[in-house]
MITORVO-528317 format. One record per residue (C-alpha): x, y, z; residue number from 1. Coordinates in nm, 3 decimals. Example, Ala and Ser with C-alpha at 12.3 -4.5 7.8 and 13.67 -1.06 7.14 Angstrom:
2
+---------+---------+---------+-----+
|       X |       Y |       Z | pos |
+---------+---------+---------+-----+
|   1.230 |  -0.450 |   0.780 |   1 |
|   1.367 |  -0.106 |   0.714 |   2 |
+---------+---------+---------+-----+
end
This chain:
358
+---------+---------+---------+-----+
|       X |       Y |       Z | pos |
+---------+---------+---------+-----+
|   3.475 |  -2.235 | -13.271 |   1 |
|   3.241 |  -1.944 | -13.200 |   2 |
|   3.197 |  -1.832 | -13.560 |   3 |
|   3.111 |  -2.189 | -13.668 |   4 |
|   2.859 |  -2.231 | -13.382 |   5 |
|   3.029 |  -2.560 | -13.289 |   6 |
|   3.365 |  -2.727 | -13.252 |   7 |
|   3.523 |  -2.902 | -13.550 |   8 |
|   3.863 |  -3.016 | -13.675 |   9 |
|   3.996 |  -2.725 | -13.880 |  10 |
|   4.244 |  -2.958 | -14.053 |  11 |
|   3.966 |  -3.183 | -14.179 |  12 |
|   3.838 |  -3.080 | -14.526 |  13 |
|   3.528 |  -3.294 | -14.472 |  14 |
|   3.434 |  -3.129 | -14.142 |  15 |
|   3.514 |  -2.784 | -14.280 |  16 |
|   3.288 |  -2.849 | -14.580 |  17 |
|   3.009 |  -2.956 | -14.342 |  18 |
|   3.042 |  -2.636 | -14.139 |  19 |
|   3.036 |  -2.421 | -14.452 |  20 |
|   2.717 |  -2.596 | -14.558 |  21 |
|   2.561 |  -2.546 | -14.213 |  22 |
|   2.638 |  -2.173 | -14.235 |  23 |
|   2.478 |  -2.159 | -14.582 |  24 |
|   2.809 |  -2.059 | -14.738 |  25 |
|   2.781 |  -2.179 | -15.095 |  26 |
|   3.097 |  -2.333 | -15.242 |  27 |
|   3.079 |  -2.367 | -15.618 |  28 |
|   3.398 |  -2.564 | -15.674 |  29 |
|   3.429 |  -2.938 | -15.612 |  30 |
|   3.718 |  -3.185 | -15.607 |  31 |
|   3.768 |  -3.462 | -15.864 |  32 |
|   3.582 |  -3.699 | -15.633 |  33 |
|   3.279 |  -3.470 | -15.624 |  34 |
|   3.335 |  -3.336 | -15.272 |  35 |
|   3.315 |  -2.968 | -15.182 |  36 |
|   3.656 |  -2.804 | -15.232 |  37 |
|   3.815 |  -2.624 | -14.937 |  38 |
|   4.135 |  -2.533 | -15.122 |  39 |
|   4.313 |  -2.204 | -15.057 |  40 |
|   4.187 |  -2.036 | -15.375 |  41 |
|   3.826 |  -2.128 | -15.289 |  42 |
|   3.858 |  -2.000 | -14.932 |  43 |
|   4.027 |  -1.678 | -15.053 |  44 |
|   3.725 |  -1.605 | -15.270 |  45 |
|   3.478 |  -1.686 | -14.991 |  46 |
|   3.681 |  -1.480 | -14.741 |  47 |
|   3.581 |  -1.164 | -14.924 |  48 |
|   3.226 |  -1.213 | -14.791 |  49 |
|   3.248 |  -1.445 | -14.491 |  50 |
|   3.450 |  -1.446 | -14.169 |  51 |
|   3.498 |  -1.821 | -14.125 |  52 |
|   3.698 |  -1.885 | -14.444 |  53 |
|   3.931 |  -1.595 | -14.353 |  54 |
|   3.986 |  -1.739 | -14.005 |  55 |
|   4.061 |  -2.081 | -14.154 |  56 |
|   4.315 |  -1.930 | -14.394 |  57 |
|   4.478 |  -1.741 | -14.106 |  58 |
|   4.494 |  -2.064 | -13.903 |  59 |
|   4.653 |  -2.252 | -14.193 |  60 |
|   4.914 |  -1.981 | -14.236 |  61 |
|   4.998 |  -1.973 | -13.865 |  62 |
|   5.020 |  -2.354 | -13.854 |  63 |
|   5.257 |  -2.357 | -14.152 |  64 |
|   5.474 |  -2.084 | -14.004 |  65 |
|   5.481 |  -2.259 | -13.667 |  66 |
|   5.572 |  -2.602 | -13.802 |  67 |
|   5.798 |  -2.504 | -14.090 |  68 |
|   5.992 |  -2.221 | -13.932 |  69 |
|   5.932 |  -2.143 | -13.563 |  70 |
|   5.977 |  -2.505 | -13.453 |  71 |
|   6.204 |  -2.641 | -13.725 |  72 |
|   6.461 |  -2.364 | -13.780 |  73 |
|   6.605 |  -2.356 | -13.425 |  74 |
|   6.666 |  -2.730 | -13.456 |  75 |
|   6.877 |  -2.660 | -13.767 |  76 |
|   7.129 |  -2.443 | -13.580 |  77 |
|   7.476 |  -2.601 | -13.590 |  78 |
|   7.599 |  -2.629 | -13.228 |  79 |
|   7.959 |  -2.570 | -13.339 |  80 |
|   7.898 |  -2.245 | -13.527 |  81 |
|   7.571 |  -2.122 | -13.379 |  82 |
|   7.445 |  -2.071 | -13.734 |  83 |
|   7.203 |  -2.231 | -13.977 |  84 |
|   7.375 |  -2.385 | -14.281 |  85 |
|   7.173 |  -2.474 | -14.589 |  86 |
|   7.277 |  -2.696 | -14.882 |  87 |
|   7.252 |  -2.558 | -15.235 |  88 |
|   7.176 |  -2.788 | -15.529 |  89 |
|   7.295 |  -2.704 | -15.878 |  90 |
|   7.093 |  -2.956 | -16.079 |  91 |
|   6.751 |  -2.987 | -15.911 |  92 |
|   6.563 |  -2.691 | -16.061 |  93 |
|   6.494 |  -2.732 | -16.433 |  94 |
|   6.546 |  -2.358 | -16.485 |  95 |
|   6.908 |  -2.382 | -16.368 |  96 |
|   6.849 |  -2.186 | -16.050 |  97 |
|   7.013 |  -2.293 | -15.728 |  98 |
|   6.778 |  -2.468 | -15.486 |  99 |
|   6.813 |  -2.477 | -15.109 | 100 |
|   6.747 |  -2.777 | -14.881 | 101 |
|   6.796 |  -2.890 | -14.519 | 102 |
|   6.662 |  -2.634 | -14.443 | 103 |
|   6.514 |  -2.449 | -14.738 | 104 |
|   6.613 |  -2.087 | -14.680 | 105 |
|   6.472 |  -1.968 | -15.013 | 106 |
|   6.117 |  -1.994 | -14.886 | 107 |
|   6.132 |  -1.775 | -14.574 | 108 |
|   5.810 |  -1.569 | -14.579 | 109 |
|   5.818 |  -1.196 | -14.640 | 110 |
|   5.462 |  -1.081 | -14.712 | 111 |
|   5.264 |  -1.134 | -14.391 | 112 |
|   5.343 |  -0.943 | -14.072 | 113 |
|   5.421 |  -1.265 | -13.884 | 114 |
|   5.630 |  -1.394 | -14.172 | 115 |
|   5.832 |  -1.073 | -14.160 | 116 |
|   5.907 |  -1.137 | -13.793 | 117 |
|   6.054 |  -1.475 | -13.886 | 118 |
|   6.275 |  -1.315 | -14.149 | 119 |
|   6.382 |  -1.055 | -13.894 | 120 |
|   6.516 |  -1.337 | -13.674 | 121 |
|   6.809 |  -1.382 | -13.917 | 122 |
|   7.084 |  -1.158 | -13.783 | 123 |
|   7.455 |  -1.110 | -13.863 | 124 |
|   7.761 |  -1.150 | -13.643 | 125 |
|   7.857 |  -0.869 | -13.406 | 126 |
|   8.007 |  -0.571 | -13.587 | 127 |
|   7.829 |  -0.662 | -13.912 | 128 |
|   7.510 |  -0.584 | -14.098 | 129 |
|   7.301 |  -0.774 | -14.350 | 130 |
|   7.313 |  -0.642 | -14.707 | 131 |
|   7.046 |  -0.758 | -14.951 | 132 |
|   7.079 |  -0.697 | -15.326 | 133 |
|   6.780 |  -0.784 | -15.545 | 134 |
|   6.736 |  -0.774 | -15.923 | 135 |
|   6.433 |  -0.558 | -16.009 | 136 |
|   6.183 |  -0.717 | -16.252 | 137 |
|   6.460 |  -0.920 | -16.414 | 138 |
|   6.230 |  -1.162 | -16.596 | 139 |
|   6.024 |  -0.883 | -16.753 | 140 |
|   6.345 |  -0.708 | -16.858 | 141 |
|   6.468 |  -1.031 | -17.014 | 142 |
|   6.134 |  -1.080 | -17.187 | 143 |
|   6.162 |  -0.730 | -17.339 | 144 |
|   6.518 |  -0.803 | -17.457 | 145 |
|   6.463 |  -1.157 | -17.587 | 146 |
|   6.135 |  -1.068 | -17.759 | 147 |
|   6.286 |  -0.746 | -17.898 | 148 |
|   5.963 |  -0.566 | -17.818 | 149 |
|   6.006 |  -0.193 | -17.886 | 150 |
|   5.736 |  -0.065 | -17.646 | 151 |
|   5.846 |  -0.263 | -17.340 | 152 |
|   6.213 |  -0.204 | -17.421 | 153 |
|   6.148 |   0.171 | -17.437 | 154 |
|   5.972 |   0.164 | -17.098 | 155 |
|   6.271 |   0.004 | -16.931 | 156 |
|   6.526 |   0.220 | -17.114 | 157 |
|   6.341 |   0.533 | -17.004 | 158 |
|   6.324 |   0.403 | -16.646 | 159 |
|   5.944 |   0.411 | -16.658 | 160 |
|   5.710 |   0.210 | -16.438 | 161 |
|   5.635 |  -0.075 | -16.680 | 162 |
|   5.321 |  -0.175 | -16.488 | 163 |
|   5.190 |   0.181 | -16.507 | 164 |
|   5.271 |   0.186 | -16.879 | 165 |
|   5.075 |  -0.138 | -16.925 | 166 |
|   4.787 |   0.002 | -16.718 | 167 |
|   4.767 |   0.298 | -16.955 | 168 |
|   4.820 |   0.110 | -17.281 | 169 |
|   4.615 |  -0.203 | -17.210 | 170 |
|   4.353 |  -0.080 | -16.963 | 171 |
|   4.328 |   0.281 | -17.081 | 172 |
|   4.418 |   0.427 | -16.741 | 173 |
|   4.467 |   0.801 | -16.774 | 174 |
|   4.403 |   0.972 | -16.441 | 175 |
|   4.602 |   0.912 | -16.123 | 176 |
|   4.302 |   0.732 | -15.971 | 177 |
|   4.268 |   0.504 | -16.274 | 178 |
|   4.642 |   0.434 | -16.263 | 179 |
|   4.617 |   0.335 | -15.899 | 180 |
|   4.322 |   0.105 | -15.969 | 181 |
|   4.457 |  -0.057 | -16.284 | 182 |
|   4.828 |  -0.089 | -16.200 | 183 |
|   4.763 |  -0.394 | -15.979 | 184 |
|   4.582 |  -0.566 | -16.267 | 185 |
|   4.856 |  -0.460 | -16.509 | 186 |
|   5.122 |  -0.614 | -16.285 | 187 |
|   4.932 |  -0.944 | -16.275 | 188 |
|   4.893 |  -0.936 | -16.654 | 189 |
|   5.259 |  -0.856 | -16.720 | 190 |
|   5.381 |  -1.154 | -16.522 | 191 |
|   5.098 |  -1.384 | -16.632 | 192 |
|   5.169 |  -1.327 | -17.001 | 193 |
|   5.537 |  -1.397 | -16.939 | 194 |
|   5.430 |  -1.737 | -16.806 | 195 |
|   5.198 |  -1.806 | -17.102 | 196 |
|   4.878 |  -1.784 | -16.898 | 197 |
|   4.565 |  -1.799 | -17.114 | 198 |
|   4.226 |  -1.630 | -17.075 | 199 |
|   4.098 |  -1.884 | -16.820 | 200 |
|   4.407 |  -1.858 | -16.601 | 201 |
|   4.413 |  -1.479 | -16.624 | 202 |
|   4.045 |  -1.461 | -16.530 | 203 |
|   4.118 |  -1.666 | -16.217 | 204 |
|   4.408 |  -1.441 | -16.119 | 205 |
|   4.234 |  -1.108 | -16.177 | 206 |
|   3.866 |  -1.169 | -16.111 | 207 |
|   3.782 |  -1.068 | -16.468 | 208 |
|   3.537 |  -1.273 | -16.674 | 209 |
|   3.694 |  -1.503 | -16.930 | 210 |
|   3.568 |  -1.274 | -17.208 | 211 |
|   3.723 |  -0.970 | -17.039 | 212 |
|   4.049 |  -1.161 | -16.985 | 213 |
|   4.056 |  -1.256 | -17.354 | 214 |
|   4.014 |  -0.889 | -17.449 | 215 |
|   4.294 |  -0.790 | -17.210 | 216 |
|   4.528 |  -1.046 | -17.367 | 217 |
|   4.439 |  -0.923 | -17.719 | 218 |
|   4.505 |  -0.563 | -17.612 | 219 |
|   4.830 |  -0.668 | -17.447 | 220 |
|   4.961 |  -0.832 | -17.763 | 221 |
|   4.853 |  -0.529 | -17.969 | 222 |
|   5.056 |  -0.311 | -17.729 | 223 |
|   5.355 |  -0.547 | -17.716 | 224 |
|   5.362 |  -0.722 | -18.057 | 225 |
|   5.720 |  -0.840 | -18.009 | 226 |
|   5.611 |  -1.054 | -17.716 | 227 |
|   5.333 |  -1.211 | -17.923 | 228 |
|   5.581 |  -1.285 | -18.201 | 229 |
|   5.825 |  -1.443 | -17.956 | 230 |
|   5.554 |  -1.660 | -17.801 | 231 |
|   5.451 |  -1.783 | -18.146 | 232 |
|   5.802 |  -1.842 | -18.279 | 233 |
|   5.989 |  -2.005 | -17.990 | 234 |
|   5.773 |  -2.323 | -17.971 | 235 |
|   5.824 |  -2.371 | -18.344 | 236 |
|   6.201 |  -2.345 | -18.305 | 237 |
|   6.183 |  -2.591 | -18.016 | 238 |
|   5.987 |  -2.833 | -18.236 | 239 |
|   6.267 |  -2.827 | -18.490 | 240 |
|   6.557 |  -2.892 | -18.252 | 241 |
|   6.393 |  -3.029 | -17.939 | 242 |
|   6.571 |  -2.770 | -17.722 | 243 |
|   6.574 |  -2.401 | -17.631 | 244 |
|   6.872 |  -2.196 | -17.512 | 245 |
|   6.942 |  -1.923 | -17.261 | 246 |
|   7.122 |  -1.608 | -17.376 | 247 |
|   7.448 |  -1.756 | -17.250 | 248 |
|   7.392 |  -2.069 | -17.460 | 249 |
|   7.285 |  -2.315 | -17.191 | 250 |
|   7.056 |  -2.581 | -17.339 | 251 |
|   6.717 |  -2.683 | -17.198 | 252 |
|   6.570 |  -2.996 | -17.362 | 253 |
|   6.194 |  -2.983 | -17.430 | 254 |
|   6.120 |  -3.355 | -17.487 | 255 |
|   5.740 |  -3.331 | -17.514 | 256 |
|   5.730 |  -3.046 | -17.766 | 257 |
|   5.622 |  -3.284 | -18.045 | 258 |
|   5.406 |  -3.509 | -17.829 | 259 |
|   5.079 |  -3.637 | -17.973 | 260 |
|   4.922 |  -3.574 | -17.632 | 261 |
|   4.771 |  -3.225 | -17.640 | 262 |
|   4.817 |  -3.163 | -17.267 | 263 |
|   5.185 |  -3.265 | -17.270 | 264 |
|   5.249 |  -3.064 | -17.586 | 265 |
|   5.080 |  -2.750 | -17.447 | 266 |
|   5.285 |  -2.776 | -17.128 | 267 |
|   5.603 |  -2.820 | -17.333 | 268 |
|   5.518 |  -2.509 | -17.536 | 269 |
|   5.485 |  -2.306 | -17.214 | 270 |
|   5.820 |  -2.446 | -17.096 | 271 |
|   5.980 |  -2.350 | -17.428 | 272 |
|   5.858 |  -1.992 | -17.387 | 273 |
|   5.956 |  -1.961 | -17.020 | 274 |
|   6.289 |  -2.146 | -17.020 | 275 |
|   6.504 |  -1.887 | -17.203 | 276 |
|   6.375 |  -1.616 | -16.966 | 277 |
|   6.398 |  -1.801 | -16.636 | 278 |
|   6.714 |  -1.981 | -16.743 | 279 |
|   6.890 |  -1.660 | -16.839 | 280 |
|   6.789 |  -1.504 | -16.506 | 281 |
|   6.951 |  -1.804 | -16.334 | 282 |
|   7.265 |  -1.764 | -16.547 | 283 |
|   7.289 |  -1.392 | -16.471 | 284 |
|   7.281 |  -1.428 | -16.093 | 285 |
|   7.536 |  -1.712 | -16.105 | 286 |
|   7.769 |  -1.498 | -16.317 | 287 |
|   7.724 |  -1.217 | -16.066 | 288 |
|   7.796 |  -1.451 | -15.774 | 289 |
|   8.122 |  -1.570 | -15.930 | 290 |
|   8.240 |  -1.217 | -16.009 | 291 |
|   8.148 |  -1.088 | -15.664 | 292 |
|   8.326 |  -1.377 | -15.490 | 293 |
|   8.638 |  -1.306 | -15.697 | 294 |
|   8.620 |  -0.933 | -15.621 | 295 |
|   8.578 |  -0.984 | -15.245 | 296 |
|   8.885 |  -1.209 | -15.245 | 297 |
|   9.087 |  -0.980 | -15.471 | 298 |
|   9.017 |  -0.673 | -15.258 | 299 |
|   9.082 |  -0.860 | -14.931 | 300 |
|   8.736 |  -0.782 | -14.794 | 301 |
|   8.591 |  -0.970 | -14.498 | 302 |
|   8.237 |  -0.955 | -14.638 | 303 |
|   8.071 |  -1.296 | -14.682 | 304 |
|   7.813 |  -1.389 | -14.945 | 305 |
|   7.584 |  -1.602 | -14.730 | 306 |
|   7.266 |  -1.671 | -14.925 | 307 |
|   7.110 |  -1.671 | -15.270 | 308 |
|   6.731 |  -1.651 | -15.294 | 309 |
|   6.612 |  -1.653 | -15.655 | 310 |
|   6.695 |  -1.297 | -15.773 | 311 |
|   6.842 |  -1.184 | -15.439 | 312 |
|   7.191 |  -1.212 | -15.291 | 313 |
|   7.242 |  -1.175 | -14.916 | 314 |
|   7.571 |  -1.070 | -14.755 | 315 |
|   7.713 |  -1.035 | -14.405 | 316 |
|   7.916 |  -0.715 | -14.417 | 317 |
|   8.146 |  -0.563 | -14.153 | 318 |
|   8.032 |  -0.212 | -14.065 | 319 |
|   8.346 |  -0.051 | -14.207 | 320 |
|   8.294 |  -0.222 | -14.546 | 321 |
|   7.929 |  -0.132 | -14.602 | 322 |
|   7.973 |   0.167 | -14.834 | 323 |
|   8.238 |  -0.006 | -15.043 | 324 |
|   8.048 |  -0.335 | -15.074 | 325 |
|   7.717 |  -0.167 | -15.165 | 326 |
|   7.883 |  -0.013 | -15.472 | 327 |
|   8.079 |  -0.326 | -15.561 | 328 |
|   7.779 |  -0.559 | -15.542 | 329 |
|   7.543 |  -0.327 | -15.731 | 330 |
|   7.795 |  -0.265 | -16.011 | 331 |
|   7.884 |  -0.631 | -16.059 | 332 |
|   7.524 |  -0.752 | -16.050 | 333 |
|   7.403 |  -0.487 | -16.293 | 334 |
|   7.698 |  -0.559 | -16.525 | 335 |
|   7.664 |  -0.939 | -16.521 | 336 |
|   7.518 |  -0.943 | -16.875 | 337 |
|   7.473 |  -0.673 | -17.137 | 338 |
|   7.114 |  -0.639 | -17.257 | 339 |
|   6.913 |  -0.392 | -17.465 | 340 |
|   6.749 |  -0.285 | -17.139 | 341 |
|   6.930 |  -0.198 | -16.815 | 342 |
|   6.960 |  -0.450 | -16.536 | 343 |
|   6.864 |  -0.274 | -16.212 | 344 |
|   6.958 |  -0.390 | -15.862 | 345 |
|   6.800 |  -0.258 | -15.542 | 346 |
|   7.028 |  -0.269 | -15.238 | 347 |
|   6.928 |  -0.251 | -14.872 | 348 |
|   7.119 |  -0.273 | -14.545 | 349 |
|   6.993 |  -0.354 | -14.197 | 350 |
|   7.047 |  -0.513 | -13.857 | 351 |
|   6.854 |  -0.821 | -13.975 | 352 |
|   6.741 |  -0.979 | -14.301 | 353 |
|   6.395 |  -0.821 | -14.295 | 354 |
|   6.531 |  -0.473 | -14.228 | 355 |
|   6.779 |  -0.513 | -14.514 | 356 |
|   6.509 |  -0.596 | -14.769 | 357 |
|   6.533 |  -0.323 | -15.038 | 358 |
+---------+---------+---------+-----+
end
């Protein structure tokens, strides 16, 4: 490799560590065995200053895309139907979400340009288009409702940009430039807090110091006191009964909530906080799926619901049904459960799955 000044096995962590050392690229993090770490998070940090780590990350991504999708997916095509058929599991994911296997179609990449090309390879039958309907920020909306936080609830009710509101309230962003700079951090913080991330974890995600991350969390809880109250109260309720519940009443056992082991207990507390949110999101999309399937049958439509990916439903829709199905799907998904904040669904239509992404 030209940048490394010599050839080496890119897939070998040991050889990669040697090359980094030869190029005087200092790696601060080490593995449990004391060796230099070449993990993705370490290389991402180094890639901001050096070319080699970025090239290695690009190679790893291309290798994964090649092996997982470009090579494997064509082999999954059923010769009888000419289509790829996945299997959905009801009871694998602890949250209650459906999971997809053989092949996993819930993990098709969407962020990178090459990943988008893979998603664009999924096309409908002749005379049809792909319709994608995706819940917008459903877990944050559920957090606002479950925690009964007045500030976040008001943001969603008023159809405000909740990340921009957090940027202003937590980071003090006032001008348009400050909003642009701080909204990205605010988005990270909003989702991190929902997953019970502490100061150390937030510092890693944002690049802030641990002290700065602690101040951000304190400001966040001062802005959204209902969320702080929820995060304090729900582990205590779980300790009493050993379970938490989704809004529809589905039970999630939290067996380690009273463990004497601090690590197990802390993990159980995070699960207790997350489970009602993630579990309710899973319940909502399943309710929507059932109601949509019934409506398509009742109205004698030829549209097929072909895929569920977390908060997204994907349909193959005949061209003459597009307008009707867009309204039907959006209405039934947004009405799947009544909350104090509106459920919002973004709908897109296209000649392939990527083009249909809302």
